[in-house]
Structures are given as structure tokens and as C-alpha cells.
C-alpha positions in Angstrom: 202.5 -84.1 86.3 198.8 -83.7 85.3 196.9 -81.2 87.5 194.1 -79.7 88.3 193.3 -76.0 89.8 190.5 -75.0 91.1 189.3 -72.0 93.6 186.4 -70.9 95.3 184.2 -73.1 95.2 182.2 -71.0 98.2 180.3 -74.4 99.2 177.1 -73.3 101.3 177.0 -69.7 100.2 173.8 -68.3 101.0 173.8 -66.5 97.8 171.5 -63.7 99.6 170.8 -61.4 96.3 169.0 -64.9 95.0 167.3 -66.6 98.0 164.1 -64.7 98.1 163.8 -65.4 95.0 162.1 -68.8 94.5 164.1 -70.4 96.5 166.7 -69.9 93.2 169.7 -69.6 95.9 169.1 -74.0 96.9 169.2 -73.6 93.0 172.3 -72.6 92.8 174.1 -74.2 96.0 171.9 -77.8 93.8 174.4 -76.6 90.9 177.7 -76.3 93.2 177.4 -79.7 94.0 176.9 -80.3 90.6 179.8 -78.7 89.2 182.0 -80.1 92.1 181.1 -84.0 90.5 181.9 -82.6 86.9 185.5 -81.9 88.3 186.1 -85.2 90.2 185.2 -87.0 87.3 187.1 -85.2 84.9 190.0 -86.8 87.7 188.9 -89.3 87.1 188.6 -90.4 83.9 191.7 -88.3 82.9 194.2 -90.2 85.6 195.2 -86.7 86.9 197.9 -87.0 90.0 197.3 -83.6 91.2 194.3 -81.6 92.6 195.1 -78.3 93.8 192.5 -76.2 95.7 193.0 -73.0 96.4 191.1 -71.5 99.2 188.0 -70.6 99.6 186.2 -74.1 99.2 183.2 -74.0 102.1 181.7 -70.9 103.5 182.8 -71.6 107.0 180.0 -69.9 109.2 177.3 -71.6 106.9 179.0 -74.8 105.7 176.8 -78.3 107.0 178.2 -81.7 107.8 176.2 -83.0 105.1 178.1 -80.8 102.4 181.2 -81.4 103.9 180.6 -85.0 104.0 179.6 -84.8 100.1 183.1 -82.8 99.1 185.5 -85.7 101.5 183.0 -89.2 99.4 184.1 -87.7 96.0 187.6 -87.2 97.1 187.6 -90.7 97.7 186.1 -91.8 94.2 190.0 -90.7 93.1 192.0 -92.5 95.8 195.2 -92.1 93.0 194.8 -88.1 93.1 197.4 -86.5 95.2 194.7 -83.4 97.0 196.2 -80.1 98.3 193.7 -77.7 100.2 195.1 -74.2 100.9 192.4 -72.9 103.5 191.5 -69.1 102.6 189.5 -66.2 104.0 186.5 -67.7 104.1 187.2 -71.5 105.0 190.3 -70.1 107.7 192.1 -73.3 109.7 189.9 -72.1 112.8 189.7 -74.5 115.8 186.0 -75.3 114.9 186.9 -75.6 111.5 186.5 -79.0 109.4 189.4 -78.7 108.8 190.6 -79.9 112.4 187.6 -81.2 113.2 186.5 -83.7 110.0 188.5 -86.7 109.4 189.4 -86.3 105.6 190.3 -88.8 103.7 194.0 -90.2 103.3 194.7 -88.8 99.3 194.0 -84.9 101.3 196.3 -83.2 103.0 195.2 -79.5 104.6 197.8 -76.6 104.5 197.5 -74.9 107.8 198.8 -71.6 108.9 202.8 -71.8 108.7 204.5 -72.5 105.0 205.3 -76.7 104.8 207.1 -78.0 102.4 205.4 -81.7 101.0 207.9 -83.8 98.9 206.9 -85.7 96.0 209.0 -87.7 93.7 209.1 -85.6 90.7 207.8 -82.7 92.7 207.8 -80.2 95.3 204.1 -78.8 96.7 205.0 -75.4 98.7 201.6 -73.9 100.7 200.1 -72.4 103.3 197.0 -70.7 104.5 194.6 -68.6 106.9 194.6 -69.7 110.3 192.0 -66.4 110.9 189.8 -64.1 108.5 192.6 -62.6 107.8 196.3 -63.0 106.6 198.3 -59.7 106.7 202.1 -61.0 107.3 204.4 -61.8 103.9 204.9 -65.3 104.0 206.2 -65.3 100.6 209.4 -64.1 101.5 210.2 -67.7 103.7 209.9 -69.8 100.7 213.0 -70.5 98.9 213.0 -72.9 96.5 215.4 -76.0 98.2 215.6 -78.0 94.9 215.8 -76.5 91.3 216.1 -79.4 89.3 212.6 -80.9 90.7 209.1 -79.2 89.4 208.0 -76.6 92.2 204.5 -75.8 93.2 203.4 -73.0 95.2 199.4 -73.0 95.9 197.8 -70.0 98.1 194.9 -68.1 98.8 196.0 -64.4 98.0 195.6 -61.0 96.6 198.3 -60.6 93.8 200.1 -57.0 93.8 197.0 -55.4 96.7 197.3 -51.6 97.1 194.2 -50.9 98.8 194.8 -51.2 102.7 191.9 -54.2 102.6 193.8 -55.5 100.0 196.7 -56.2 102.2 194.8 -57.8 105.0 194.4 -61.4 102.2 197.5 -62.7 102.2 198.6 -59.9 99.4 202.0 -61.8 97.7 204.1 -59.5 95.4 203.8 -61.0 91.5 207.8 -60.1 90.9 208.4 -61.5 93.9 206.6 -64.9 93.3 209.1 -64.4 89.5 212.0 -64.4 91.5 211.6 -67.3 93.9 211.0 -69.6 90.3 208.0 -72.0 90.6 207.2 -73.8 87.6 203.3 -73.1 88.5 201.5 -71.0 91.6 198.4 -72.3 92.0 196.0 -69.5 93.5 192.7 -68.4 95.0 190.8 -64.7 96.1 190.3 -63.3 92.9 186.8 -64.7 91.3 187.4 -63.9 87.7 190.5 -65.9 85.3 194.0 -64.2 84.8 194.1 -67.1 82.4 196.5 -67.0 79.6 197.8 -70.3 77.6 202.1 -68.9 78.7 201.2 -67.6 81.8 202.4 -69.6 85.4 200.5 -67.5 88.2 197.4 -68.5 87.6 194.1 -67.2 89.9 191.4 -69.8 88.0 188.3 -67.8 88.6 185.3 -69.1 90.9 184.6 -72.6 90.0 181.0 -71.4 90.1 179.9 -67.6 89.7 178.3 -66.5 93.0 176.4 -63.2 90.7 176.0 -60.9 88.7 179.2 -60.0 89.4 180.7 -62.6 88.0 179.5 -62.8 84.4 181.4 -65.2 81.8 182.3 -69.0 82.0 183.7 -70.4 84.9 185.4 -73.6 85.6 189.6 -75.2 86.4 192.6 -75.1 84.9 194.3 -77.8 83.7 197.9 -78.4 83.6 200.7 -80.4 82.4 204.6 -80.2 83.6 206.8 -82.1 81.5 210.6 -81.0 81.8 209.7 -77.8 83.5 207.6 -77.1 80.4 204.1 -76.3 81.7 201.3 -76.1 79.1 197.5 -75.5 80.8 194.3 -74.8 79.4 190.6 -73.3 81.0 188.3 -75.8 80.8 184.6 -74.6 81.6 182.4 -76.2 83.7 179.0 -74.9 84.3 176.0 -75.1 82.5 175.1 -71.8 83.9 176.7 -68.5 83.1 175.8 -64.4 84.4 175.8 -62.3 81.3 173.8 -58.5 80.8 172.0 -57.3 78.3 170.7 -54.5 77.5 166.7 -54.0 76.4 164.6 -51.0 75.0 161.7 -51.3 76.6 160.4 -48.2 75.3 156.8 -49.8 73.8 156.4 -52.5 76.9 153.1 -51.5 78.1 152.6 -54.7 80.7 154.5 -57.7 82.9 153.7 -60.2 79.6 155.1 -58.3 77.3 158.7 -57.6 79.4 158.6 -61.4 79.8 158.5 -62.1 76.3 160.8 -59.5 75.0 163.7 -60.7 78.1 163.0 -64.9 76.9 163.5 -63.7 73.3 
């Protein structure tokens, strides 16, 4: 089975630090849409069977219905791909959530706050999401793989090995415990920097589009394939805009124009 794993799109994020600078916030929101469309086109062009979205697909406090319609219309373009979404702390499945109050396409399954197992012919997919802005209960303890002969996937939005009191409010789970459960792949969201390594199967893809200068480097998605219980995977960069920090010596610069020239160099 082949899959794409993304997380932390944060559609309609206000981009507070950018929005007061020449419409950069609006530009960034358009870049989010472009990046997501690239993900969908990749799935379409490569006949990917599964799409895992591990939380924070959108911002509950700011998202517009037109954005939800845009997302769902793209889902309609990949009808043969099974899409699994676990709500996160920014898009919890609360009463007035679009997860509750919108007619999603037939190929979309949205996990609720309870642990669920979805049976497919070759793979069992376990998942649970946030049904509030916090998730303090250690629900991972309640999961036991029922059929170890099949491929087993876990999808959730979580803090891996969270130590602080704040971490424990956002579905803090133990990596040791996950390893003991025996999943073939664990699709996580919440941490915006990828922890991808070639032989790792407990993965944060990172935010699909960087939210600001605290998210440097490349951002994108994970493509994985599991054959005979053996995982192969790769990180695929998506967005063309990359946040970087550079140091410039401006000792001799005495005008704004010179500074702009120096930056552009």
C-alpha cells in the first residue's frame, strides 16, 4: 500500500506577523492553497491509495466556508484515494466544527475523539483526534492491534514524549509505548519540524507550509510504501518559498537603499 502523510496545513492562518506587511499574510494563504493542490496533484498523478492528514488542517477560529469547499473540491479530484483526517488542537471536532457541519466527499473519513479502527482489505487504520482544544487523556493506552498479520497504521495529532505540563495538554504519548504496540507506521501531526529519517516509522512530516521564521528549512510531505510489512519512505519538499535567516554586515551601510541592495545580493 502507498500513502501520502501530511499535517499542520493551518488553512486560513492569520499570519499575524506578516499580515501588516504589504499583504504578505494574504500572499501566504494563497501559497497554502497552491501547496495543497500540489499534494493532491501528486496523489492523482502517482495513483496513491491513501492520504493521511494528522491534524490542524485548518484554523477553527478563522477558517472560511469557501476554504473548506476548496479543500473538499480537491478531495473530489482523487475519488479512488482513501482520505483519513484526525482533528488537532487547532481544528478540533467540536459542535460548530466544519468536520461536523459540512458534507465531505465520500472518500473522506474524519476520526472523532474516541479510538477507532477502520478495516481495509490489506491494512487496519487506527486513529483518534481532538474533540476539544486540549487532549489530556492518554488514549494510546487503549489501543491494541487486533490482527498483526495485516499492515497496521496509527494516525493522531500528538506530542511525542512531552515532558512539560503544556505538552501534556496536547495528547502527550510515549514513543516507547508506541513501539511496543507494534504499528508498521505512525502518522503524527502537531510538531512543525519534520523528524523524518529513512528507517524511522514514527513520523512528523512537519507543517506542509512554514508558518513563519521559527519554521526554517524545507517543508513538504512524506510518501511511504509498505510491502510485506517492510516500509520504504521519503520526504518530498513541496513549497517553493523557504524561510531562512542570514547574517549581514551592515557596518558601512548608511542608507536604506544600500541596505536593500545588500539584502538583495
